C-alpha positions as CSV (number, residue, x, y, z in Angstrom):
1,M,-1.2,84.5,19.5
2,N,-4.9,86.2,19.4
3,A,-6.4,86.9,22.9
4,Q,-10.3,85.3,22.3
5,I,-13.3,86.9,23.1
6,P,-16.3,86.2,21.9
7,F,-17.0,89.6,20.7
8,D,-20.7,90.8,19.2
9,N,-20.6,94.8,19.3
10,S,-23.7,96.0,18.7
11,Y,-23.5,100.0,19.8
12,A,-20.7,100.1,17.1
13,R,-23.3,99.2,14.2
14,L,-24.9,102.7,15.4
15,P,-24.5,105.4,13.7
16,A,-20.8,107.0,13.7
17,D,-21.8,110.4,15.3
18,F,-23.0,107.8,18.6
19,Y,-18.8,107.5,18.8
20,A,-15.4,108.1,17.6
21,Q,-13.7,105.2,16.6
22,V,-10.0,105.4,18.5
23,A,-7.8,102.6,20.0
24,P,-6.0,102.3,23.2
25,A,-2.4,104.0,23.7
26,I,0.3,101.8,23.5
27,V,2.0,101.6,26.8
28,D,5.7,100.7,27.2
29,A,5.6,97.7,30.0
30,P,2.3,96.6,31.6
31,Q,2.3,94.3,34.1
32,L,-1.3,92.5,35.5
33,I,-2.9,93.3,39.3
34,K,-5.9,91.3,39.2
35,V,-8.1,89.6,36.9
36,N,-11.3,88.8,38.3
37,R,-11.3,84.8,37.5
38,A,-15.2,84.4,38.4
39,L,-16.7,87.2,36.2
40,A,-14.4,86.0,33.3
41,A,-16.0,82.6,33.7
42,E,-19.5,84.5,33.6
43,L,-18.1,86.4,30.6
44,G,-17.4,83.4,28.8
45,V,-13.7,84.8,28.8
46,D,-10.2,82.6,29.5
47,A,-9.4,83.7,33.0
48,D,-6.1,82.2,32.2
49,M,-5.8,83.4,28.6
50,L,-6.2,87.3,30.4
51,E,-3.1,86.3,32.8
52,T,-0.5,85.9,29.9
53,P,1.4,88.4,28.5
54,E,-0.8,88.9,25.4
55,G,-3.9,88.9,27.5
56,V,-2.2,91.8,30.3
57,D,-1.2,93.6,26.7
58,M,-4.9,93.1,25.5
59,L,-5.9,94.6,29.5
60,A,-3.6,97.7,28.8
61,G,-4.3,98.3,25.2
62,K,-1.1,97.4,23.8
63,R,-2.9,94.7,22.1
64,L,-6.6,94.4,20.4
65,P,-8.2,91.4,20.7
66,E,-9.6,90.0,17.6
67,G,-13.2,90.5,17.1
68,A,-12.4,94.7,19.3
69,E,-14.0,97.8,17.7
70,P,-12.8,100.1,20.0
71,I,-14.8,103.3,20.5
72,A,-15.1,105.9,22.3
73,M,-18.8,107.1,23.1
74,A,-20.5,110.5,22.6
75,Y,-22.6,111.6,25.5
76,A,-23.5,115.1,27.0
77,G,-24.3,116.1,30.9
78,H,-25.3,118.0,33.5
79,Q,-22.2,118.6,35.7
80,F,-23.2,119.7,39.5
81,G,-26.4,121.2,37.7
82,H,-24.6,123.0,34.7
83,F,-25.5,121.9,31.0
84,V,-22.4,120.8,28.8
85,P,-23.6,119.9,25.8
86,Q,-20.6,117.7,24.4
87,L,-18.5,115.4,27.1
88,G,-18.2,111.8,26.2
89,D,-15.3,109.3,27.1
90,G,-12.2,111.1,26.9
91,R,-10.3,108.5,29.2
92,A,-12.3,105.0,28.4
93,I,-12.4,103.3,25.1
94,L,-15.3,100.3,24.4
95,L,-13.5,97.2,23.2
96,G,-16.6,95.7,22.2
97,E,-19.6,94.0,24.1
98,V,-20.1,90.3,24.8
99,V,-23.1,88.1,25.2
100,D,-22.3,86.2,28.4
101,T,-22.7,82.6,29.6
102,A,-26.5,83.3,31.0
103,G,-27.2,85.3,28.1
104,R,-27.2,88.9,29.0
105,R,-25.3,91.4,26.7
106,R,-22.2,93.1,28.6
107,D,-19.9,96.0,27.7
108,L,-16.1,95.7,28.1
109,Q,-14.0,99.0,28.3
110,L,-11.0,100.4,29.5
111,K,-10.8,103.0,31.4
112,G,-7.7,104.9,31.2
113,A,-6.8,104.1,27.8
114,G,-5.2,107.1,26.4
115,R,-7.2,110.0,24.6
116,T,-10.1,110.1,22.9
117,P,-11.2,112.9,20.8
118,F,-13.4,113.6,23.7
119,S,-10.6,114.1,26.1
120,R,-11.0,118.0,26.2
121,G,-7.1,118.3,26.7
122,G,-7.2,115.8,29.4
123,D,-4.1,112.7,28.8
124,G,-7.2,110.5,29.1
125,R,-5.3,107.9,31.6
126,A,-6.0,106.6,34.9
127,A,-3.6,106.5,37.8
128,L,-3.3,103.2,39.9
129,G,-5.2,104.7,42.9
130,P,-8.7,105.7,41.4
131,V,-8.3,102.1,39.7
132,M,-8.4,100.7,42.8
133,R,-10.7,102.2,44.7
134,E,-13.2,101.5,41.4
135,Y,-11.7,97.6,41.5
136,I,-12.5,97.4,45.5
137,V,-16.0,99.4,45.4
138,S,-17.7,97.9,42.4
139,E,-17.0,94.6,43.4
140,A,-18.1,95.3,46.8
141,M,-21.3,96.6,45.8
142,A,-21.8,93.5,43.8
143,A,-20.9,91.2,46.5
144,L,-23.6,93.4,48.4
145,G,-26.0,92.5,46.2
146,V,-26.2,96.0,44.2
147,P,-26.4,96.8,40.4
148,T,-23.2,97.8,39.5
149,T,-20.6,97.8,37.0
150,R,-17.9,95.3,37.5
151,A,-14.3,95.1,37.4
152,L,-13.0,92.3,35.2
153,A,-9.1,93.0,35.6
154,A,-6.4,95.7,36.6
155,V,-3.1,96.9,35.3
156,T,-0.2,98.8,35.8
157,T,1.1,100.8,32.8
158,G,4.9,101.0,33.3
159,E,4.3,104.7,32.6
160,S,3.8,107.5,35.2
161,V,0.4,110.1,35.0
162,F,1.0,113.2,36.3
163,R,-1.6,115.0,38.8
164,E,-0.5,116.8,41.9
165,T,2.9,114.7,41.3
166,P,3.6,112.2,39.0
167,L,1.4,108.4,40.1
168,P,1.5,105.1,38.4
169,G,-0.7,104.9,35.2
170,A,-3.2,102.1,35.8
171,V,-5.9,100.8,33.8
172,L,-9.4,99.3,34.4
173,T,-11.3,96.8,32.3
174,R,-14.8,97.6,33.3
175,V,-18.0,95.6,32.5
176,A,-21.3,97.0,32.3
177,S,-24.8,96.0,30.9
178,S,-24.0,99.3,28.8
179,H,-22.5,102.6,29.2
180,I,-25.5,104.8,28.1
181,R,-26.4,107.2,30.4
182,V,-28.7,110.1,30.4
183,G,-26.2,112.3,29.0
184,T,-25.9,109.8,25.8
185,F,-29.5,111.3,25.0
186,Q,-28.8,114.7,26.0
187,Y,-26.0,115.0,23.5
188,F,-28.6,114.2,20.7
189,A,-31.6,116.1,22.2
190,A,-28.8,119.4,22.6
191,R,-28.2,119.0,18.8
192,G,-32.3,118.7,17.7
193,D,-31.4,115.3,16.4
194,E,-34.2,113.6,16.5
195,A,-33.3,110.7,14.1
196,A,-30.4,110.0,17.0
197,L,-33.2,109.9,19.4
198,R,-35.0,107.6,18.0
199,E,-32.5,105.3,16.9
200,L,-30.8,105.1,20.6
201,S,-34.4,104.9,22.0
202,A,-34.3,102.1,20.4
203,H,-31.7,100.5,21.0
204,A,-32.0,101.2,24.7
205,I,-35.4,99.5,24.9
206,A,-34.0,96.2,22.8
207,R,-31.3,96.0,25.0
208,H,-32.8,96.7,28.5
209,Y,-36.4,96.9,28.3
210,P,-37.9,94.9,26.0
211,E,-41.3,94.8,27.3
212,A,-41.2,98.5,26.6
213,A,-41.4,98.1,22.8
214,E,-44.9,96.2,23.0
215,A,-46.4,99.6,24.9
216,E,-48.4,101.9,23.7
217,D,-45.9,104.6,23.7
218,P,-42.3,103.3,24.1
219,Y,-40.7,106.1,24.6
220,L,-43.0,106.6,27.7
221,A,-42.8,103.2,28.8
222,L,-38.7,103.8,28.4
223,I,-38.7,106.6,31.3
224,A,-41.0,104.6,33.6
225,A,-38.5,101.8,33.1
226,V,-35.4,103.7,34.1
227,A,-37.7,105.6,36.4
228,G,-38.2,102.8,38.2
229,R,-34.7,101.0,38.2
230,Q,-33.1,103.9,39.8
231,A,-35.8,104.6,42.4
232,E,-34.9,100.7,43.6
233,L,-31.1,101.4,43.3
234,V,-30.6,104.4,45.0
235,A,-33.0,102.9,47.9
236,R,-30.4,100.7,48.3
237,W,-27.4,103.2,48.4
238,L,-29.1,104.3,51.4
239,N,-29.9,101.1,52.7
240,L,-26.6,100.5,52.6
241,G,-25.3,103.7,53.5
242,F,-23.5,104.5,50.2
243,I,-23.2,108.0,48.7
244,H,-21.7,107.8,44.8
245,G,-20.5,111.9,45.4
246,V,-21.1,112.9,41.7
247,M,-24.2,112.5,40.4
248,N,-24.5,113.9,36.9
249,T,-26.4,112.7,34.5
250,D,-23.4,111.6,32.2
251,N,-22.7,109.3,35.7
252,M,-26.4,107.6,35.4
253,A,-26.1,104.6,33.4
254,I,-30.6,104.1,31.7
255,S,-29.7,100.2,33.2
256,G,-29.9,101.1,36.5
257,E,-26.7,99.5,37.3
258,T,-24.1,102.1,39.1
259,I,-21.4,103.6,37.4
260,D,-18.8,105.7,37.9
261,Y,-17.0,104.7,41.2
262,G,-15.2,108.5,41.4
263,P,-15.6,110.1,44.7
264,C,-18.1,107.6,46.0
265,A,-17.7,106.6,50.1
266,F,-19.6,104.9,52.5
267,L,-21.2,106.2,55.9
268,D,-18.9,105.7,58.8
269,A,-20.9,107.9,61.3
270,Y,-24.4,108.3,60.2
271,H,-25.7,112.6,59.3
272,P,-27.9,112.9,56.6
273,G,-25.7,115.3,55.4
274,T,-22.8,113.7,55.0
275,V,-20.7,114.6,52.0
276,F,-17.1,113.1,51.3
277,S,-16.3,114.3,47.8
278,A,-13.8,117.4,47.5
279,I,-15.7,118.8,44.0
280,D,-18.8,119.2,45.9
281,R,-18.7,122.0,47.8
282,Q,-22.6,123.0,48.2
283,G,-23.8,119.2,49.3
284,R,-25.3,118.6,46.1
285,Y,-25.2,115.3,46.2
286,A,-25.0,114.8,50.0
287,Y,-25.9,111.1,51.0
288,A,-30.1,112.1,51.6
289,N,-29.9,114.4,48.1
290,Q,-29.8,111.4,46.1
291,P,-33.3,110.5,45.8
292,S,-34.0,114.0,45.0
293,I,-31.4,114.5,42.2
294,A,-32.1,111.0,41.4
295,L,-35.6,112.4,40.1
296,W,-33.9,115.2,38.8
297,N,-31.9,113.2,36.3
298,L,-34.6,111.5,35.2
299,T,-36.1,114.5,34.5
300,R,-33.9,115.4,32.3
301,L,-33.7,111.7,30.5
302,A,-38.0,112.5,30.0
303,E,-36.6,116.2,27.8
304,T,-34.6,114.6,25.9
305,L,-38.0,112.2,24.6
306,L,-40.4,115.1,24.4
307,P,-40.5,115.8,20.7
308,L,-40.7,111.9,20.4
309,I,-43.8,112.1,22.1
310,D,-46.1,114.3,21.4
311,T,-46.2,117.0,19.2
312,D,-47.6,119.5,21.6
313,E,-45.0,120.3,23.7
314,E,-48.0,120.8,26.6
315,A,-49.1,117.4,26.5
316,A,-45.7,115.9,25.8
317,I,-44.7,117.7,29.3
318,A,-48.1,115.9,31.1
319,K,-47.6,112.7,29.7
320,A,-43.9,112.4,30.7
321,R,-44.5,113.9,34.0
322,D,-47.1,110.8,34.4
323,A,-44.2,108.6,33.6
324,L,-42.2,109.7,35.9
325,S,-45.0,109.7,38.9
326,G,-44.0,106.4,40.1
327,F,-40.7,106.9,41.2
328,S,-41.5,108.3,44.3
329,D,-43.7,105.4,45.4
330,R,-41.0,102.9,44.1
331,F,-38.3,104.2,46.1
332,N,-40.4,104.7,49.2
333,A,-41.5,101.4,48.9
334,A,-38.1,99.9,48.4
335,Y,-36.6,102.3,50.7
336,V,-39.2,101.6,53.8
337,G,-39.0,97.7,52.9
338,G,-35.4,97.6,53.4
339,L,-35.3,99.7,56.4
340,Q,-38.2,97.4,58.2
341,A,-35.5,94.3,56.5
342,K,-32.9,96.2,58.2
343,L,-34.6,96.5,61.6
344,G,-36.1,93.0,61.8
345,L,-39.9,93.8,60.6
346,G,-41.2,91.4,58.6
347,E,-44.9,92.1,58.6
348,A,-45.3,95.6,57.9
349,R,-47.1,98.0,60.1
350,E,-48.1,101.8,60.4
351,G,-45.7,103.7,62.3
352,D,-42.2,101.3,61.1
353,L,-41.1,104.3,59.0
354,E,-41.3,106.4,62.4
355,L,-39.5,103.9,64.0
356,A,-36.5,103.6,61.9
357,Q,-36.3,107.3,61.2
358,D,-36.2,108.1,64.9
359,L,-33.1,105.5,65.3
360,L,-31.7,107.3,62.6
361,E,-32.1,110.8,64.0
362,R,-30.5,109.0,67.5
363,M,-27.7,107.7,65.2
364,A,-27.0,111.2,63.7
365,A,-27.3,112.7,66.8
366,N,-25.2,110.5,68.5
367,T,-22.1,109.7,65.9
368,A,-23.1,106.7,66.1
369,D,-21.6,104.3,63.0
370,Y,-24.1,103.5,60.2
371,T,-23.0,99.9,59.9
372,L,-22.2,99.1,63.0
373,T,-25.2,100.1,64.3
374,F,-27.2,97.7,62.0
375,R,-25.2,95.1,62.5
376,R,-25.5,94.8,65.8
377,L,-29.0,95.0,65.9
378,C,-28.9,91.4,64.3
379,D,-27.8,89.7,67.9
380,A,-30.0,92.4,69.9
381,A,-32.6,91.0,67.8
382,E,-32.1,87.7,69.2
383,S,-31.1,88.3,72.7
384,G,-32.2,91.2,75.1
385,D,-28.7,90.7,77.0
386,T,-26.9,91.7,73.7
387,D,-27.3,95.5,73.6
388,A,-24.1,96.4,74.5
389,G,-22.3,96.3,71.7
390,V,-25.0,98.7,70.2
391,R,-25.7,101.3,73.2
392,A,-21.3,101.4,73.0
393,L,-21.7,103.5,69.6
394,F,-23.7,106.2,70.7
395,D,-22.1,109.1,72.9
396,D,-25.4,108.6,74.8
397,P,-26.2,105.3,75.5
398,A,-29.6,106.1,77.4
399,V,-31.1,107.7,73.8
400,Y,-30.7,104.2,72.5
401,D,-32.3,102.6,75.3
402,E,-35.4,104.8,75.2
403,W,-35.6,103.7,71.6
404,A,-34.6,100.2,72.0
405,T,-38.0,99.9,74.2
406,R,-40.2,100.8,71.4
407,W,-38.4,98.1,68.9
408,R,-38.5,95.1,71.4
409,A,-42.4,96.5,71.7
410,R,-42.8,96.5,68.3
411,L,-40.7,92.7,67.7
412,S,-43.0,91.2,70.1
413,E,-45.6,91.7,67.3
414,E,-44.0,89.6,65.0
415,T,-44.3,86.3,64.5
416,R,-41.4,84.9,63.5
417,P,-38.9,83.2,66.1
418,A,-36.2,85.2,66.9
419,G,-33.8,83.3,65.8
420,E,-34.9,83.5,62.6
421,R,-35.4,86.9,62.3
422,A,-31.9,87.6,63.5
423,A,-30.8,85.4,60.6
424,A,-33.0,87.5,58.3
425,M,-31.4,90.7,59.8
426,R,-28.1,89.5,58.7
427,R,-28.5,89.0,55.9
428,V,-29.9,92.4,55.1
429,N,-27.2,94.0,57.2
430,P,-23.5,93.8,56.2
431,A,-20.6,93.0,58.8
432,F,-18.2,94.1,56.2
433,I,-18.3,97.3,53.4
434,P,-15.5,99.0,51.7
435,R,-14.4,101.5,54.3
436,N,-12.7,104.9,53.4
437,H,-10.1,104.3,55.5
438,R,-9.1,100.0,54.5
439,V,-9.5,101.5,50.7
440,E,-7.0,104.1,51.6
441,A,-4.4,101.5,53.3
442,A,-4.8,99.2,49.9
443,I,-4.2,102.3,47.6
444,V,-1.1,103.9,49.9
445,A,0.6,100.0,50.0
446,A,0.2,99.7,46.3
447,V,1.0,103.7,45.2
448,E,4.1,103.9,47.5
449,R,5.4,100.0,48.0
450,Q,4.1,98.5,45.5
451,D,2.6,96.0,47.7
452,Y,-0.6,94.4,46.5
453,A,-1.4,92.2,49.8
454,P,-3.6,94.3,51.7
455,F,-5.5,95.4,48.3
456,E,-6.2,91.0,48.1
457,E,-7.6,90.8,51.2
458,L,-9.3,94.0,51.3
459,L,-11.6,91.9,48.2
460,V,-11.1,88.6,50.2
461,V,-12.9,89.8,53.2
462,L,-16.0,92.1,50.7
463,A,-17.1,89.1,48.5
464,N,-18.7,87.6,51.5
465,P,-19.7,90.7,53.3
466,Y,-22.8,89.4,55.2
467,D,-20.7,86.7,56.9
468,D,-19.0,87.4,60.4
469,Q,-15.5,86.3,59.1
470,P,-13.8,86.2,62.7
471,E,-10.3,85.9,61.3
472,H,-11.0,89.5,59.8
473,A,-13.1,91.6,62.4
474,G,-10.9,94.3,62.3
475,Y,-12.1,94.8,58.6
476,A,-15.6,95.5,60.7
477,E,-14.5,97.9,62.5
478,A,-15.0,102.0,62.2
479,P,-11.9,104.2,62.0
480,R,-10.2,105.4,64.8
481,A,-10.5,108.8,64.7
482,E,-6.3,109.5,62.6
483,E,-8.2,106.9,60.4
484,R,-10.9,108.7,59.4
485,V,-11.5,109.8,55.7
486,T,-13.3,112.6,55.5
487,Q,-12.9,113.3,51.7
488,T,-12.8,111.4,48.8
489,F,-11.5,112.8,45.0
490,C,-12.3,111.6,41.3
491,G,-9.4,110.7,40.3
492,T,-9.5,112.7,37.4
């Protein structure tokens, strides 16, 4: 039986130096963990087939489905500010592309599928823990409404991978609008290959920004379009308390999707300087730094296209700066608009940002939980008798009381009824996020006891993050002191 997937592989039709042809490693005894049946339906892929032995073999890389053209993509990147001219897919293999039921072109990639020419001495494998983390968090982000790569399936390989200790191996089937990164452009720019940059730009424009092809300068239009999507994406991250953790240029997709869930995490207690990633020792990618880092990365993208923009370098730089100039306005509009919605402010007024920032400063000084504070404000916005839940989150409840007096004065200027306002707030302030301690508990249960029940239940809860779900109320709670996760790891 051949696993049937309707492939149409445009990236594999690009010149050979864009990628390396490489087959996934053959593993011993793959076992299915999970198939995302709803996503399979979107893709026009038979989920029942994926759950057969032949389908599981395909998800592990042991068997190639008909029409697959497996490749490892070439790219470079700035890693923590230091440029590496060749990185590439060191443990991921792109099987091919499908056009889904909505007409969108999407990549199917096996992450953890073995060595490639870009592995740089690594084993090309993935451990079970990082695969589960990416599955959980990427699907949670999708449910939260954030542009993101998706998880189609996860399997164990029946083999161990060796990090500090032997760990069960696994493979994630990742779905993305594409895997083209800022670093993909940097790879060819570092080689001075203008022909490849033109080809890559044309492919990216046709795939993601077809309107740019009609612009007076398509390259400037591409820069501006990518910058706009990234501005809105990072604003969504901040409004949800998300920290990517490793915003290297090779981890920024030009599609505007969140990609590469390594040491990612969501805030518990709010503080703008929060860092979880064990490898981010200087705090480069701290929560509050993410907008400025996104613009830094976009500047690196613009630099790669300078030779195509104008033969006069100074003129090219000026034009590129102008193309990037809209980033701050797009970010601020999305971020401030998000904060206003979170506070129930449907009719923008001068002073709204200052009101929101004052709350955040008080939260930071009082170790208030980010998600719980905003979710409980939904009740408080409906009735002044429900402040107790919010007050309890502050070390000094009087600090909240002082702010709430001004907030209620501002709410009195709104024309929406209190019930409508609270309902709108609940649509943007989730009750449930993939809290770090819950993710870790699911991973530990699977790795140490082969128990996937916590993983399955967590996915059920996170599929409806804006609903109250009283039967799962414990998942909304902040971690106890002994449950707190203070460091996360990239898993390579």
